[in-house]
N, C-alpha and C positions, 0 to 999 in steps of 0.2 A: 426552463425545462431542464430536468436532470440529465447529466451526461455521465458516462462511465469513466472512472479514474482508477489508477492503481498506484501502490506505493512502490517506488523504484529504488532499489539498493544501488549505491554508488561504489565504484572501485571494486575491491575484493570482498566487500561486505555481503553476507548472506543472512537471510532470515527465513523463518517458517512460522507455523501457527503458534509456537511458544515464544518467539521473540528473535533477537539477533543470535545467530549461531556461529558467526565468524566475523571478526577476528577474536572476539571475546564473547562467551555465552552470557547473555543478559535477557531476562524475561521482559516481555512487553504485553500489556493487556490491550489487545486490538479493539475491544469493545469500548474502552475509554477513549481511544484515539478517534473512534467514529461516533462517540456519544453526541446526541443532540441533532443528528442529521434526520431529516424528515423520513426518508425511505432509503437507507443505504444499501439494502439487499446485498450484504457482503458475501463474497464467495472466493474460493481459491482456484486460480487457473494457471496453467503454464504460461510464462511470459511470451508475448507475441503469438500465442496459440501453438507454439512448437513444443512437441513432446520432449525434446531434449533440453528444454529450459526449466529452471526452477519455478515452482509455483509462487505467485505473487497475490497479494490481497487486492481484489477488485471490488469497487463499490460505486454506487450511484450518488451523485450530488449536484447541486447547482454550483455556479461559479463561486459564489460567496462561501458556500459550505466547503468546497474544495480548498479555498484559501485558508479557512479555519483549520481543516485537517492538516494542511501543509504547515501551518504555524505550530500545531500540536506536535507534529513529527519533529520539527526543528527544536522545539522546547524540551522534548523528551531526552534525557541524558544518554540513553542507550542508542537513540537514533540520530541525534544531532550530527550533522555533517556526514552521515552515512546513508541517508535515505531522503527522498522527497516525493511529492505527489506529481504524477504525470497523467495527462489525458490518455485514456485507452483508445488508440486509433487503429489497432490491428484488426483485420477482418477475421470473423469467426469461421473456422472451417467446419464443414459438415461431413 
């Protein structure tokens, strides 16, 4: 059963829809990172559902698919050691 995951930036790293924005601007094609997932339904949400947090890429995936995305993030030169996949476990506020 698919769960929701998000790409978590580490340290002072920041990213947006175009790619890494800090410490160095580098483009990332998020569609390639999520390529091959059955039904990723990608969307951008404020991290933890808090309006004062940066938007993160949230997607749906099985455990195996999330491992694949995590490996792609690790292998990507702009994201390596700057981001990883975490399970989205914050409650959605209404």
